[in-house]
N, C-alpha and C positions, 0 to 999 in steps of 0.2 A: 219115801214117807216122812223121815224127821226133816228133809228139806223143805218139805211141800209146809209142814207145821211152821216151819221158822218162817218160810216165805208169807203165810197168810197172817202171823203173828207181826210180821216187819210192816207188812201194807195196813194191818188195823191202826199200828203204831204213828203211823204216817198221817192216815186219814185223821184219828186223834189231834194230833197236833195241828193239822191244818186248821181244824174246827174252831179251836183255841186262840189261833193267829187272827183270826178274822178281825178284821179291824170294824171297832164300834162307830168312829167316826175318823173323817180326814183329817181334822183339825181338833184343837183344844176342846175343853167342857167348858160351858159356862154355868155358874152356880148362882140361883136368885134366891135369896134368903130375906128380901127385905131390907137389908143393910146399905143401899144406894146402886148406882149404878154399876152395870157388872160389864166387862167388854174382853172380846177376843180377838185376834186378827186369823186372817187365811188369804186365801186367793182364787178367783173364778178361773174356771178352764173347762173343755173339754164339749162334746156335743151329746151327752145324755139329756133329751127332752124333759124337762120338770112337769110337764103336762101328764107324763106316764105316771106321774105318782097320784095326780088328779087334773081334771078338768078343770074344775070350780071349786071354790071352796064353802065352808058355813054361810057365808052370805053373798054367793052367787059371784064372786071375784073371779076371774080368767087364772089358771095358774100356768104363768109363760116362763120362756127363758130357759137357759141351755146350763147345767153343772156338769162337773165331772164324770159323774157316774152314779149308781143308783144308793151308795154308802151316802149317810148324811154327812154334811160338812162340818156339823158341829151337834153334841148332844147340851140341850140345855135342861138344867136340874130345877125344876121349882120346886123349892123346899115345904110350902104353905100356900095354899089357894090366895091368889091375888084377883080381886075387883077389876082391875085394869092394868095393863102392863103394853109398854112400845118398845118395839124391837126396829130397830135400826142399823142400816148400812150405812158406811162412810167409803166410799172411793175418791172422794173430791169432786162428785158430780158426773160419774159413768153410769151407765145404763145399767142397772143392776136389777134383779127378783129377788124374791123369797117364797120359800116353800115352807110351813112348819107344820109339821103334824104332831098331836098331840098323844097322851098316853090311853085314850080312848078313840083313837083313830079321826076324831076331829081336825078337819085342815082347815088353815088360814093361808092366804097368800097377797103378798103384795107385789107392788110394782112403783111406778114415781110418785114422788112425796113433794105436791104441789108443783111449782117450777122447776125442781130440782130431780133430776135423774135417778138419784141413789132411791132402791126402795124402803120402805118402812111398812110394819104393821102395827096400829095401834087399835086394841080389841079388849072387850071384857071378857070374865068367867075364866080367868086360866085356873086350873084345879092344880094342885099339887102332883108332882109325875116328872117323867124325862118326855120331852119333846124332842125331836129330829127337826134338825135346820137343813136347808140347802139354801144355798147364797148362789145364783146365777147370774148370767149375763144374757142380755135381749138377743145378742147374736153368738152363734157356735163358734168356740175356741177361743175367745176373747179371754186373756188372762188378765186381771185387775187385782191389783194386791188391796185389801178391804180392814176396815176394824168392824166388828159387829159388835153394838150396845145394846143392852135391855134395861130398862128404866122402869121400876113400879112406879104407879100414879096413884 
């Protein structure tokens, strides 16, 4: 009987530790506080379809591409609301995509920027809070190093 109690206690401890160890994001956080441009680095990879997060965003743009998994690549912490922000991926011209999920569940998606294959999103009405960001590639399992930058406007 005592062994059974110890076993149950050990299992509960393992499950609790596993929950604490769960990753918030695959790469670094971005802090957006109005003091200028913020940037972080990461890399694309995987076969997780970003359209599983949302098929379309709030402006009816398609959410496309492939990321590593359902864990966001970055958390963007917006310290105060901004009327306009631009979020850009820079891989040197590889075909990337972006999906951003806001604190209220608002989805923003981005693909090519003009003639550049790197994704970007310029949008309005960014509330304060934590935003989950996925940086994807247009095809599965493409690994490209990137810099993700955010610029208040």
